[in-house]
C-alpha positions in Angstrom: -13.9 6.4 -8.3 -13.6 2.6 -7.6 -13.0 3.0 -3.9 -11.9 -0.6 -3.6 -9.4 -1.7 -1.0 -6.5 -3.0 -3.1 -3.4 -3.2 -0.9 -2.2 -3.1 2.7 1.0 -2.1 4.3 2.6 -3.2 7.6 5.5 -1.1 9.0 8.2 -2.7 11.1 11.1 -1.8 13.4 13.0 -5.1 13.0 12.6 -6.5 9.5 13.8 -10.0 10.2 11.6 -10.4 13.2 8.5 -9.0 11.4 9.0 -11.0 8.2 9.6 -14.2 10.1 6.5 -13.6 12.2 4.1 -13.1 9.2 5.8 -15.9 7.1 5.7 -18.4 9.9 2.3 -17.6 11.5 0.3 -16.9 8.4 2.3 -18.4 5.6 2.7 -15.1 3.7 5.0 -15.2 0.7 7.5 -12.3 0.8 9.3 -10.8 -2.1 12.1 -8.3 -1.6 12.3 -5.1 -3.7 15.7 -3.7 -2.5 15.6 -0.9 -5.0 12.4 0.4 -3.3 13.4 -0.7 0.2 10.1 -2.6 0.3 8.9 -6.2 0.8 5.9 -7.3 -1.3 3.5 -9.6 0.5 1.3 -12.3 -1.2 -1.4 -13.6 1.2 -2.6 -16.2 -1.3 -1.9 -17.7 -4.7 -0.6 -15.3 -7.3 -0.7 -15.2 -11.1 2.3 -15.0 -13.4 2.0 -11.2 -13.1 2.3 -11.4 -9.3 -1.3 -10.3 -8.8 -3.8 -12.3 -6.6 -5.0 -15.3 -8.6 -8.3 -15.8 -6.9 -11.0 -13.5 -5.6 -11.3 -12.6 -2.0 -7.9 -11.5 -0.9 -5.5 -8.7 -1.5 -1.7 -8.5 -1.4 0.4 -6.0 0.4 3.7 -4.8 1.5 6.0 -4.2 4.5 8.5 -1.4 5.0 10.8 -0.1 7.7 9.1 2.4 10.0 10.7 5.8 9.8 9.6 9.2 11.2 8.3 10.3 7.8 6.4 7.1 7.1 3.1 5.8 8.5 3.6 4.4 12.0 0.8 1.8 11.9 -0.8 -0.5 9.3 -2.3 1.2 6.2 -5.1 0.1 3.9 -4.8 1.4 0.4 -7.8 2.5 -1.8 -7.8 2.5 -5.6 -8.8 5.7 -7.3 -8.7 6.7 -11.0 -6.8 9.9 -10.3 -4.9 10.6 -7.0 -4.9 14.3 -7.6 -8.7 14.4 -7.8 -9.1 12.1 -4.8 -6.8 14.3 -2.7 -8.8 17.4 -3.7 -12.0 15.6 -2.5 -10.3 14.4 0.6 -9.1 17.9 1.6 -12.6 19.4 0.8 -14.2 17.0 3.3 -11.8 17.6 6.1 -9.0 15.1 5.4 -5.4 16.0 4.8 -2.7 15.0 2.3 0.5 13.5 3.8 3.5 14.0 1.6 3.6 14.0 -2.1 2.2 11.7 -4.8 4.9 9.1 -5.6 5.6 7.1 -8.7 5.9 3.3 -8.0 8.1 2.0 -10.8 6.0 1.9 -14.0 3.0 0.4 -12.2 1.3 3.5 -11.0 1.3 6.2 -8.2 0.7 6.2 -4.5 0.0 8.8 -1.9 -1.0 8.9 1.8 -3.7 10.9 3.5 -5.4 11.2 6.9 -9.2 10.9 7.2 -11.3 13.1 9.4 -10.6 10.7 12.4 -6.8 11.0 12.0 -6.3 7.5 10.4 -3.6 7.2 7.8 -4.7 5.6 4.6 -3.2 5.1 1.2 -4.3 5.9 -2.4 -3.4 3.9 -5.5 -3.6 5.0 -9.1 -2.7 2.5 -11.8 -0.5 3.9 -14.5 -2.2 4.4 -17.9 -1.3 1.5 -20.3 0.4 2.6 -23.5 
């Protein structure tokens, strides 16, 4: 299990206000993905693939806060297999939130709570053909 933090998410109530705030205060580059109702965030330079182009920072995303979505910021941890990670999480007192979700052809995501009630995310990169 890699256990690396690879992504973050920031929920919002007012998309225009939140996006303007982060763009203007921190210079974040925002990319809209309307088919996913999601905004990608680049916090530094990106390669042609859209991934961070230099070590030391991660990208993230923003989404509209809803009753079934996380209510606060989320850090996302990379794992080789979400199902195995969720089994380990449950065995140590954490809890799965919702179902494992495909994210385009890139991979899979899921949310969980740790033993302190914090909501975190899991990321599994899709196997390359």
